[in-house]
N, C-alpha and C positions, 0 to 999 in steps of 0.2 A: 504494500500500500504506500502510495506516495504521500508527501507532506500535505498536499492539497486535498487528496482523498481522505486523509486522516482528519483534517479540519472539517471537511464536509460531513463526515460521519459524526464528529463531535457535535456540530451544530444541529444535525438531524436528531441526534439522541436528546439534546437539550431542548428541542422544539416542542416536546411533549410535557405538559404540566405534571403528569404523574411521575415521569422520570426525574423532573426537577425536585419534586417532593421526596422521592426516594433518596436523591443525593443530599437533600437537606437533612433527612433523618440520619444519614451516615456521617454527618459532620462531627458527631460526638464519639464516633468509634465504630468498630465492626459490629454487624448484626446479622442474625440468621433471617431467612426469608419470612418465617412466621412472625417475627417482630416487625419486620419492614411492612408486612401486609396488614398489620393491625390498624384499624381505623381507616383504611383506604376503601373506597366504594367499589373496588374491583376484586375479582377472585384471586386466590393464590397463584393459580396457573398464569393469569394475566400479569401478576406482579413478576413472576419468574421470566416471562417473555420480555418485560421492560428491563429487568436486570440483565438479561442476555444482550439486549441492544446496547445498554450502557457499557457492559463488559467488552463487547466487540468494538466499541468506539474508543476503548482504552481508558475509560473513566473509572472503571472499577477493578478491584482485585478480588479474586475468589479463592478462599482458602478452605480446603476440606478439613473438617474437624469431626472425627467420628462419622456418624451417619448424616451429618448436616454440613452445609456450606456456610461459611461466614463471608459476608460482603463488606468491602471497605473501599474508600476512595483511593484511587491510584494517583499517587503524587506526580508521577511522570506525565500522566494524561492531563492532569490539571495544569502542570507547568507548561506543557505544550500549548494549551489553550490560552494561558496567560501571556505567553510569549507572542502568540499571534495577535491577541488583543492589544498588547503593549505596542506592537509594530503599527497596528491600525491607529492607535491613539497618537503615537509619535508622528506618523505621517499627517494626521489631521492637525496637530499642533504646528508642524512645520509649514503646512499650507496656510494656516491662519497667520503665522508670523510673517510669511512672505507677503501675504495680502496686506497686512498692517503696515509693513515697511514700504510697500509700493504706494499705499494710500498716503503715508506720511511724506514720502518723497514727492509725490504729486502735489500735495498741499504746500510743501516748502518751495516748489518751483513757482507756484502761483503768487507767492508773497513777494 
């Protein structure tokens, strides 16, 4: 999977509110699917499908523990997303700075 494909998969995974809710629940630490499914208005199999999408996008780690699996946030997946967003933000700020400097130069020439 290329970097662009990975970012696309990440945004696809985060595009669903249930998946974002699952990530929010994992912010405090690893949890099994039964705990993740608690209080969600969908079935456990549906939760498992959402967890698979998040895992395939590189946002979750799955650790077998006996007969169950513990899900946790994948630091590398989140770091890649943050790097991408930082790049977008840096580009936006650079564009804003260039526009501000151009506007200031234009105003200075008129004076």
